[in-house]
N, C-alpha and C positions, 0 to 999 in steps of 0.2 A: 504494500499499500505506501502510496507517497501522495502528500498534501502540497499544495503549489503553493510556494512562498509568496508572502506579502498578501494573501488572498482571505485571509483571515476574517471573520465576522462574529458575530454570538451563535448563530448557527454550526460553523465548522467547529468553534469551541466547545460548544455541544456534544458534536459527532463525535470528535476525539474521546472526549472526557466519560464519552459511553459506550468507547470502545467498536463504532461504526467505522465502517472502512471506507464512507461517501457520506456527504453533506449530503446528498439528494435522501439517505436513509430517513431523515426528518421528512421531506416531503412526504414519504410513504406512506409513514405512520397519521398523517395530520389527512391524509388522502382516505387511509383504514378507517377513518371516524366515523366515515358517513356509513361502509360498509365493508367488511371484513371475510376471507376464509374461514371455516370452519377448522378444528380440529382433524384429524384425519383427511384435510383435504390434500388432494394432487395437483399442485402450482407449477407454471413454466414461467419462469422469467427469463425472455430474451433479452440478449445484450448485458447481458447479468455483470459483464465487468466493470469495476473491482469490486463487487459482491456484498454492498454495503443491502440494497435488495433483498436479496438473498439470503442476508440473517435477520434484516424482519420479519419475512414472511417464513426464515424456520421456527424461529419460536413461535409464532402463530396457529403454523401446525400439525406441531409437534411431533412424537415420538410415530403416532401412527400414520402419520401423513408424510407427502416427500416434496421436495424443491428440485426441480431440473431446472440451472442452467445454459444459456446457448452463448456463445459470443466464441469470436475471433480469435481473444485474447481468454485465457485462464488466470483464473482470479485466483487460483491457490488457496482459496478457503477452504478450512475442514469443520464441516456441519455434518453432524451425524445423520441425518435425512438429507442430504445435499447430495444431486450427480450431476458434471458436466458435460456438456459434448461439445466438441472444438468444433464451430462449423461457422458460419455466414448464414446470419438466418434469410437471405436473399434466395440462399440457395433450395433445394429439393429439399421440403418438409419431408425425417425418417420415420424409420414407423415407433412413433412415440405419444405415451398418452394412454386415455384421454384424458384431460384435465379440465378440472371444475372452475380454473381460472388460468389467465394469460396475462403477465404484466410486461409492460416494454417502455421501458425506459434510454430505449437507443437511438441516438443523433451523430448523423453524419460528421466529417472532419472538417470545420467550416472552413472554407478559403476566402471569405470576406467577399465573395461575391454572390448577390441574395439571388439571382436567379437561378444560379448553379448549385448554391447550396440546399434551396428550398426543393430543388430538383430531388434532389439526393436523398433529405427526407421522405418527398410522397413514396417514393422511392421505397423506403424504410419499412411508411405505416401499411401500404401495399403489401408488403412480405407477409408483415405482423397480421394482416386481416386472412391471409391465407393460410398462416399457422392454425388460426381459429376455424377456418372454413377445415380443416383435416383433423384438428386435434383436439378440439373445444366440445362440449359435453350438451346437449340441448339446455338452455334455461343455465348457461354457464358466463362467467362474468370478463370483462377485461377492463382497463388499466393500461392506458397508454399516453405516452407522452407525446407531444403535437406543436407547431406552432402557429402563431394566428399569421395569415397568410393566404395568398389566391389560391395555394396548393390545397388548404386543408378545405377551401369551399368547394374545392372540384372533388375533395376526397368524401366530402361529405355524405351524401348519398348512400357512397357505398359500406360506411358506418351507419348509419340508420336502418338503412334494411335489414341487417343480421341482428338486430338487437332492439330489443321492446322501450329499453329507457337508455337516455344519451344525456346526460349532462358534463357539464364543463368544470374542471376544480380549480382554483389557483392558491395554491399550498403558502400560506405566509414562508415557508422558506426560500418557498422562489423570490430571487432578485426581482424587485415593482418594473425595471425596465427593462425585461428580460420578456421576450415575446412569447417565451414557453408557455405551455398550461395541459393540463392534461386531461382528456377523455376517462371518464368513467361508465362504462357501457354495462348493462345489467340485462340478461333474459336472451342468450343467444339464442336464433331458431335454425333448425337446422337448414340445410340446402333445400332437404324437398320445399319446407316453409315458406326460405327467399324465394325459391322461385317458382312458389305459386302467387307470388306479388301481392303478400298482402296488406294492410293497413298502416298506413305511416304511424312509428310509433311515438311515445313520448319523449320529447326533448328537449333544451335549452341553449338548441344551437341556435346561434342567430341566421334568417335566413339571408 
């Protein structure tokens, strides 16, 4: 685990004090106050490195549950209920699951060129939805980091037609100036229901 010098604020200090491998663990804790997995659940953590989210999830699902982390970088964490798959989440989805929850805090390496960066982010969002289609259980849930942008508007229908309820969550641990925001999506519908063209889900996504 490495912490960027000069980037500390109260959330960094708190995360370090509590033994988390990333500041983003505190963001996830805030989101899960709304809804969280149950003990014994099998959950998937896409883009899991450096492992802060996996730490939080491991403690929630407990010894009867499991956390499967996927990333191109091994977080090298030792958790009794954690399994790691080294792969790019944009690659073909392997035979894993099913999972009752999918979490994705993945983001591209930013170049500073907005169009390029958001196109790469959108590719990751689409990949996450592909994992949902292949591994998420009926009525399963998704937490996914997105960025307020034109690309989010474009992928919004893809999210809404898969889930019964979709809402934005902006944790206090996220910097106010950051365009990042999280989608909390509840009640996944299987492919048969999606293709049947069911009615629009409840959502607080802006039109």
